[in-house]
Every structure is written in C-alpha cells, then in structure tokens.
C-alpha positions in Angstrom: 13.8 4.4 -12.8 17.4 5.6 -13.1 20.3 3.9 -11.2 21.0 6.9 -8.9 17.4 7.0 -7.7 17.3 3.2 -7.5 20.4 2.9 -5.4 19.0 4.9 -2.5 16.4 2.2 -1.8 16.8 -1.2 -0.3 16.8 -4.3 -2.7 13.3 -5.1 -1.5 12.0 -1.6 -2.6 14.0 -1.8 -5.8 12.4 -5.1 -6.6 8.9 -3.6 -6.0 9.6 -0.5 -7.9 11.0 -2.4 -10.9 7.9 -4.7 -10.9 5.5 -1.8 -10.9 7.6 0.0 -13.6 7.5 -3.0 -15.8 4.0 -4.2 -15.3 2.0 -1.1 -14.3 -0.6 -0.6 -11.6 -2.3 -3.5 -9.8 -5.5 -2.8 -11.7 -4.0 -3.5 -15.1 -4.1 -6.8 -17.0 -0.3 -6.8 -17.5 0.2 -6.6 -13.7 -2.3 -9.4 -13.0 -0.6 -11.8 -15.4 2.9 -11.0 -14.2 1.7 -11.3 -10.6 0.2 -14.7 -11.1 3.6 -16.0 -12.4 5.5 -14.9 -9.3 6.3 -17.4 -6.5 4.4 -16.9 -3.2 7.3 -15.1 -1.5 7.7 -12.6 -4.3 3.9 -12.0 -4.4 4.1 -11.0 -0.7 7.1 -8.8 -1.4 5.3 -6.9 -4.2 1.8 -6.7 -2.8 2.0 -6.7 1.0 3.7 -4.5 3.6 4.0 -5.9 7.1 4.9 -2.6 8.7 1.8 -1.0 7.2 -0.3 -3.8 8.5 0.6 -3.0 12.1 1.3 0.7 12.0 -0.9 2.0 9.1 -1.0 5.8 9.0 2.1 6.1 11.3 4.1 4.1 8.7 2.8 6.2 5.9 4.1 9.3 7.8 7.5 7.6 8.3 7.7 7.0 4.5 7.0 10.6 3.9 3.5 10.2 2.4 1.8 12.6 4.9 -1.2 13.3 2.6 -2.1 9.7 2.4 -1.3 9.2 6.1 -3.8 12.0 7.0 -6.4 10.4 4.7 -5.9 7.0 6.3 -6.0 8.6 9.8 -9.3 10.4 9.0 -10.9 7.3 7.6 -9.6 5.3 10.6 -11.3 7.7 13.0 -14.5 7.4 11.0 -14.3 3.6 11.1 -13.6 3.6 14.9 -16.7 5.7 15.5 -18.8 3.4 13.3 -17.3 0.3 14.9 -18.3 1.6 18.4 -22.0 1.1 17.4 -21.4 -2.4 16.1 -21.1 -5.8 17.9 -17.6 -6.5 19.1 -16.9 -9.3 16.6 -18.0 -7.1 13.7 -15.8 -4.2 14.9 -12.8 -6.4 15.2 -13.3 -7.8 11.7 -13.7 -4.3 10.3 -10.4 -3.3 12.0 -8.6 -6.3 10.7 -9.9 -5.8 7.2 -8.9 -2.1 7.3 -5.4 -3.0 8.4 -5.1 -5.5 5.6 -6.3 -3.0 3.1 -3.6 -0.5 4.1 -1.0 -3.3 4.0 -2.1 -4.2 0.4 -2.0 -0.6 -0.9 1.1 0.9 0.7 3.8 -0.5 -1.7 2.1 0.9 -4.8 1.4 4.2 -3.1 5.0 4.5 -2.2 6.0 3.7 -5.8 3.7 6.4 -7.1 5.1 8.9 -4.6 8.8 8.3 -5.0 9.1 7.2 -8.7 6.2 8.9 -10.4 6.0 12.0 -8.1 2.3 11.5 -7.5 1.6 13.1 -4.1 -2.2 12.7 -4.1 -4.4 12.3 -1.0 -5.9 9.0 -2.3 -4.1 6.0 -0.6 -6.0 3.6 -2.9 -5.0 5.0 -6.2 -4.4 2.4 -9.0 -5.6 -0.5 -6.9 -7.7 -3.4 -8.2 -11.1 -1.7 -7.8 
C-alpha cells in the first residue's frame, strides 16, 4: 500500500491494512502464525470490529461496501424469518452469532475493498472457512 493511500486512513486502519498486506488472508497459514504472535489488544484490532458488531449492514454501507451490505441485509432478513420459528433462546443465540460473524469479517472485507479493489458481493471472502 503506498503512502498516499495509507495516509487517508486512521492509524488503526493502517495497522490492519499493513497486517493483511504482510500476512495475507485470515485463511492462510502465514496469517495464522503471525496472528498467534500478536498481543490480545492487537488481535482484537486486526480481527474484530465493534461498530460492525452493533450496526452490521448499516456500518458496511457507511464504509462504502454497499454490495456486501446488501448481501448481509438479505441474509439477516432470512435469519430473522427463520428465527421467528425457533424458540426465543435459540433465536437470540443465532442473532448474537450472526453479529459476531459480521464483526469478525468486516476488517478483511474493508481491506479487500480499499486496498485490493475487490468489490464482490461475498462478505465472507478469504475468511477461515
């Protein structure tokens, strides 16, 4: 990532982008090894997005990833419909799990969008599975 592109992002995003640039996608062995070596706070910084945890598809729209936001919104609607047929405790667990999944995938998705120019509809691209 060149210095002019990098300077337009906050130090937190610069750290994340540099980590992804150096170590690759979260599903690569190089990423996993480098991630294990990070202290807990830096692990959170690289792999977790608190805004995405609470605002999911809205935050993706704010970041400019409208394709991924629409995908997440569509899947969220499907999950809400499915959850309406489940016991309350299961539906709540499903909702929390879905929010966590979005929080864990947003940073790498943003890196792909802004640094690599990948504007796909898949919000889970390059993740661990």
